C-alpha positions as CSV (number, residue, x, y, z in Angstrom):
1,M,0.1,0.1,0.0
2,E,2.8,2.4,0.8
3,A,4.3,1.7,-2.8
4,I,1.2,3.2,-4.1
5,A,0.6,5.9,-1.6
6,A,4.1,7.6,-1.7
7,P,4.2,8.5,-5.0
8,L,0.6,9.8,-5.1
9,I,1.3,12.1,-2.1
10,L,4.4,13.2,-3.9
11,L,2.5,14.2,-6.9
12,A,0.0,15.8,-5.1
13,D,2.5,17.9,-3.1
14,L,4.3,19.0,-6.3
15,W,0.8,19.9,-7.9
16,A,-0.1,22.1,-4.7
17,I,3.3,23.7,-4.9
18,V,3.0,24.6,-8.4
19,R,-0.4,25.9,-8.4
20,T,0.5,28.1,-5.3
21,V,3.7,29.5,-7.2
22,R,1.5,30.5,-10.1
23,S,-1.5,32.0,-8.1
24,D,-2.0,35.8,-7.6
25,A,-1.3,35.4,-3.9
26,D,1.2,37.6,-2.1
27,T,4.6,36.5,-2.1
28,S,4.3,35.8,2.1
29,K,1.3,33.4,1.6
30,K,3.0,31.7,-1.4
31,I,6.0,30.9,1.0
32,L,3.8,29.9,3.7
33,W,1.7,27.4,1.9
34,V,4.9,25.9,0.3
35,G,6.4,25.4,3.6
36,I,3.4,23.9,5.1
37,V,3.0,21.7,2.2
38,L,6.5,20.5,2.4
39,L,6.9,20.1,6.1
40,L,3.4,18.1,6.2
41,P,3.0,16.3,3.0
42,F,-0.4,15.0,3.4
43,I,-1.9,17.1,6.0
44,G,-0.4,20.1,3.9
45,V,-2.0,19.3,0.8
46,V,-5.5,18.8,2.7
47,A,-5.4,22.0,4.2
48,W,-4.0,23.4,0.9
49,I,-7.0,22.3,-0.8
50,L,-9.5,23.8,1.7
51,F,-8.1,26.9,2.8
52,G,-5.1,27.8,0.1
53,P,-4.7,30.5,-2.4
54,S,-6.6,30.6,-5.2
């Protein structure tokens, strides 16, 4: 199961980071969200989906 979950979480993290960097949000918010996603891979992506910059 971990062999499938780890790459999916990695792809979700990369997707969230790219979308955050390309967003119109302030630079400080971008840095904060990228940090959250990197430090908390699964929880960070879920939080980004629910509360992140658009």
